[in-house]
N, C-alpha and C positions, 0 to 999 in steps of 0.2 A: 178468945178472939179479941175481946176488948183490951186485954192486957197487951197483946201484940200491937194493937193500934196505938196504945199509949207509949210503948217502947219506941215505935217508929216515929211518933210525933215528937217525943223527947229527943231522939236522935237527930231529926231534921232541925230542930231548934238549936241544939248544941253544935251540930255541924255548920250551920249558918253562922254562928258566932265565931267558930274556928276559922271559917273561910274569910270572914271579915278581917279577923286578926292577921291572917296570912297576907291579905291584900295590903294592909297597912304596913306590915313588915317588909313586904316586897318593895314597896316604894322606898322605904328606908335603906334596904339592901342595895338598891340601885345607886343611892347616894354614897353609901359606905360599903363597897363590895368586899372589903377585907375584914369586916367586923364579924367574927366567928359567932358571937352571941346572937346576932340577928339571924344568921343561918340556922342556929339551933331553935330560935323562936319560930321559924318557918317549918322546920323539920317536925317538931313536937306535935303540932296540931294535926299534921298529916298522919303521924303515927297513931294518935288517938282515934281519928276518923277511921283509919284502917282497922284497928282493933274492934271497935264497936260495930263497924259494917260487917266484919267477919262473924261476930257474935250473932248479928241479926240476919246472917246469910244474904247480905246484899253484895253479891259476888262482883258485880261490875264496879261498884264504889270501892270495895275492898281491893280489887285488882288495880284500879287507877291510883288509889292512895298509896298502895305498895310501890308502884312504879315511880311515883313522884318522890316518895320517901327514899327509895334506893338512889335516885338521881341526886337528891340533896345529901345523902350519905357520901356519895362520891365527891361532892363539893367539900364536905366536912373533912374528908380524908386527903384533900388536895389533889385528887386525880383529875378534876375538871375545875375550871374557873368560871366566875360570873361572866356572863355575856348578855347582850340584848336578846339573842335567840333563846338562851336559857330562861330569861325572865318571861319572854313571850310564851314559852312552853309551859311554865308553871302557871302563869295567868290563864292560859287556855284550860289547864287542868282544873283550876279553881272554878272557871265558868262552867 
């Protein structure tokens, strides 16, 4: 039980850092919507959160992270473009 609590505590701390990084990179992406590296720097933390949430059986966090990761994957593939609505959706997911 204590081990599970420790894993969860570590996850919360790590996820908080990832979410902070995402917010910073989202602001930069709004300034430079064609910068592919910024998109990747937003995608990767969601991917990490998704994986660890899955490992910890945090299904809602895993599902939301997967949806946001999939959305960003569509941006990376050029199927959708940056827009204020897209930014709002990602910021809502972070919140």
